[in-house]
N, C-alpha and C positions, 0 to 999 in steps of 0.2 A: 310474301313482299314486306320489306322492312318499312317502319315508319318513316325513315329518312327518303326512302324513294317515293313513297306515298306523298308525303309533303313537297318534294321536289317536283312531282308531276302537277300538283295543285297550284304551286306558284308558276311553273311553265305555262300552263293554261291560263292562268290570270294574266301573265305578261303577255300572251298572244292576244288575248281579248282587248288588251289595253292598245297594242299595235294596230289592230284592225279598227279601233274607234279613233278617227282623227279629229273630229270637231262636235259640235253641237248640232242637232237637227233643226229644221225651221219650227217645228212643233214645240220644241223645248224653248226656243227664243220666245215664240208667242206667248207661251204659258207663263214664261219669266215676265215679259211686259204685261200681261194681264193681272198678275199679282202685284206689281209695282204700281200699276194704275189704280187697282182696288185699294192700296194702302195710301197712296197720294190722295184719292178721293176722300179717305177717312180723315187725313190730317186737315185737309182743306174744308171739311165740315165743321171741323172744331174751332176755325178761326173766328167766324161770327160770334160763337159763344164766349170766346176769350174776350173779344172786343166789348160785348155786352158786360162782361163781369168787370172789365176794367172801368167802364162808365160807371157801374154801381158802386166801385170801390172809390172813385172820385167824388161821388156824392156822398157817400159815407163819411170820408175823410174831412171833406168840406163841413159837413153836419157837425162832426165832432169838435173841429177847431171853432166853429161858432159856438157851440156849447161850452167849451172850455173859456173863450172869451168873456161869455155872459157870465160864467161863474166867477171869474177873476173880477168883473165889474161889480158883481153882487157882493164879494167880500171886501172890495176896496172901499165901497160906499157903507160899509158896515152893517149891511142888511142880515150878514150871518150872526149878528150878536142878538142875542135872546133879548137883552134889555131894550133894543131899538123898536121891538115891537108891542112893548107894554105901554 
């Protein structure tokens, strides 16, 4: 048997299997829904963590701004000058 005939038989079998299969089974749909649900639960679990980190970032940003204002005040009043403290 030639290689061409063998390949055409394989291709014919594959096409016939595709013709027989017309849709997805209920089991496949349920499995896909389960996988999607697990993925969504994982994402939903990260939302509170993200909100907490945003809150921490706001506190750090506010503290940094306060420290920068204090340092500017320190330099404006001349406290950064060595001679001021003698």
